[in-house]
N, C-alpha and C positions, 0 to 999 in steps of 0.2 A: 504494499499499499504506500503510494507516494503522497506525502503531505507537501502542500505548496501555499504560499501566501501571495496576496496581491492587494494593492491599495485601491484598485478600482472595482472591487466586488459590489455588485448591485443586482438585485432581482435574481432570477433563475438562470441567467446566462453567465457562463464562465468567461472571465476576462482573458485577454491574450497575453497580458504581462505577468503571467504566473511565474513565481520563483520557487524552485524546489528547496525545501528546508529539511526534509527528513524522509527516510525510506524504512518502512516497517515490513519485515519479512515474517509471514505467518507460515508455520509448518507443523505437520503432525509429529508428535513425539513417538518414535518407534521404540518398541521394547528392546533393551540391549541384547537379549538372548534370541531375538527373532532371526537374525542372520545365521546364527549357529544352528537353529532348528531347521531352517530351509536347506542349509548345507548338508545336514544329516540326511534329510529325505533325498536329496540329490545323490548322495553316496549310496543310498539304499535302493536306488532305481525307482523311486516314487516320483511321478510327474505332478508338479504343483501348479495349479491354475488359480489365479486371483480373480474373483468376481466381486464387483463393487458397484454401488449405485452412484458413487462420486464421478467427477469428471475424468475421462480417460488420461488426460495429461497429469492430473494429480496422482492417480493410482500408479501410472507408469513411473513417475518420478520416485515415489516411495519404493516401488519394487526394484528400480535400478539401484537405489541406495542400499538395498538389502542384498544385492548381487543376484537377483533372480533373473535367469535367462529369459529374454524377450521383453524385458521391462522397457526397453528403448522404443518398442513399437506397440503401444497399447491399442487395442481395438475398441471402437465405439459400438456398443451393443445395439444402439438405435438403427444401425445399418446392417445388422445381421439378418440373414434370411430366416424364414419360418420353417423351411423344409428341413427334416431331420438329417438327411445325408449331407446337405450343404452346411448345416450347423456343425456336424461332426468334423467336416473338413476345416472349418474355421477354428475349432478347438484344437485341431492337430497342428495348425500353423501359428497360433497365438497362445500366449500364456497369461496375459493380462487383459482384462475387459472392464470397461467403465460404462456407466449409465445402464447397468443391468437391472431389469425389473424382476420381481419375484417369480413371475411366470417364466421368464427366460432362464432363470437359475434352475427352475424345475425342468425345463426342456433340455438344458445343457447336461444335467445329470442323466436324463433318459437317453440322450444321444450318445453319451459316453458308454453307458451300459449296453446299448444296442450294438456298439462297436466292439464289445467283448471286454471292456475294462471293468475292473472292480473299483467302485467309487466310494470315497470317504468325503463327507462334506462337514465343514467346520463353520459355525456361525453363532451369533448371539442375538440377532434382532428378529422381529416378527416376520420380516421379509425373507428370512432364511428358512422358515418353518416348512414350507412346501418342499424345498430341495432336501432338507434334512430327513424328512419323512420318507422320501423316495430313494435316498441314497442307501447303498449297501451298509455303510456304517455312518450314522449320524452322531456328530460330536458337538455338544453345546457347551457354552461357557456357563459357569455357575452364576455369574452376574448377569446372564442374559435374560431375555423375556421368558415369562412362564410358558407361553405356547411353544417356544423353541425347545425348552427343557423337557416338555411333556412328550415330544415326538422323538427325542434323541435316544440313542442306545448308550451313549457315554456322556457323562457330565463332568467337566473339569471344574471341581469345586472352587479351586483357588483362582480360576479365570485366567490361567497363564498358558500360552500356547507351547511353552517349552516342556510341558509335561507329556506331550504326545510322543517324543522319542522313547521315553521309558515305557509308555503304554504299548508301542509297537514292539519294543524289545521283550516285554513280558509275554505278549501274545506269541511271538516267534519262539520263545523259550518253551511255552506250554505246548505248542504244536510239535516242536522238534522233539520234546521229551515224550509226548504221547507216542510218536513213532518209535522212539528208542525202547520204551517199555513194552510196546506191542511186539517188537521183535524179540524181546526177552521172554515175555509170557507165552507167545505162540510157539517159540522154539521149544520151551519146557513142555507145552501141550503135545507138539509133534513127537517129541522125545518119549513122553509117557505113552502115547498111542502106539508107537512102534514097539516099545517094550511089552505092552499088553498083547499086541498081535503075535509077537514072537513067542511069548509064554503060552498064550491060549491056543494058538493055531499050530505052531511048530513044536510045541511041548518042550521048549527050552526051559531049563531051571531058572527060576527068578533069582537075579544076581544079588539082591539086597536082603538084609534082615530088617525088621520093623524099626529098630532103633536108628538105622541109617537114613530113613526117610526125613527125619528132622534135620539132619545135616545137609541132605540134598536140597531140601526146601530153603535152608538158610543160605547156602552157597549159590543157588541158581535163581532165587526170587528175592528173598528178604534183603540181603546185604546189597546186591547190585541195584535193586529198586531204590533204596535209600539215596544212593549217590546219583543215579540217573535222573530222578525227578528234580534235583537241585542243580544239575549241570547247566551252564549257560549255553545258549544257542542263538546265533544271529542269521541262521539260514532262512531264506524266504520260503513261503509255502509253495509246494509243488504238487500238481495233480498226479493221480496214480498212487495214492496211499496204499490201497489194498494190494495192488500188484507188486509194489516194492516190498511190502511186508512179507507176502507169501513167497516171493522169489528168494528172500533171505531165510526165512524160518523153516521151510520145508527141507531144503538140502542140509541146513545146519542141524535140525532135529534128527534127521535120518543118520547123519554122520556121527552125531553124539551117541545115539543108540547103538550103532554098529560098533563104535569104539568100546562101549560098555560091555557088549557081549564078547567081543574079541579079547578084551582084558580079562574077563571072567573065565572064558573057556580056555585061553591059551596062556594064562598067567604063569603057570609052572611053579606055583608056591603053595604052601599049605592052605587048606580051605578057609581058614579064619582070615587070611590076608587077601583072598580073591575079591571079596566085597569092597575092601578098601581100594584096590586097584580099579575096580569097576566104577567107583565114585569119582576118583581123581583123574583117570586117564582121559575122559572127554574134555576136561578143562585144559589139559596140556595140549591137546590137539587143536 
């Protein structure tokens, strides 16, 4: 805002002899952790798009200061097409949009989903409620409007955007550890099924005594599960969970059961030690 003075000010017409005396710069105060949060998502392969009802030049300047790619070329949502395919093309070529209406935000979420993307929407105003409701993951600020918080799946109680990296990290840790523990438990299941079939169908002597089952349960399920569920994991979600688990557990369970019987039948030691060999040999393999 430029402040000027003139001695000939009269009526509603500005005089021509204006003299600038001060320049007032107005700017939004960006959170100090916003740039780090955006950088984290870029490193994790998450595409960030800014949708705002403010002027495109204003939104673009803020995005550029944060280092967001595409902030130098903001798009004016008033010129965007209504067609879903054309809107998807615009979302693929621009990352910053200004003058976006609530209906356009909702349409943008739908266009990205139709293109095969998983969409997370973050907002705090009533104008974000429609898009938050339709998004795969709706994230509302704790200081936001009641309507926005009512339709969101996640609410950031402290109202800070920098909490999202930890949310993403926790989600990936849970998903990764579910797959790890599934590999462990299903391997034990396949192992037990092969043992049962061998004993029941092939009439092979059962290699364990009752007291050994507690040790087997502790070594194969109890102790490993304790460490696996707490292990960190930054791996992104990948489709094909069941296929990967079965591809790992079936061969591993069969191999472990085979090693157990081989150790028991070919151990070449007194009978009391055969069960011990049958317990520990699969672990070494």
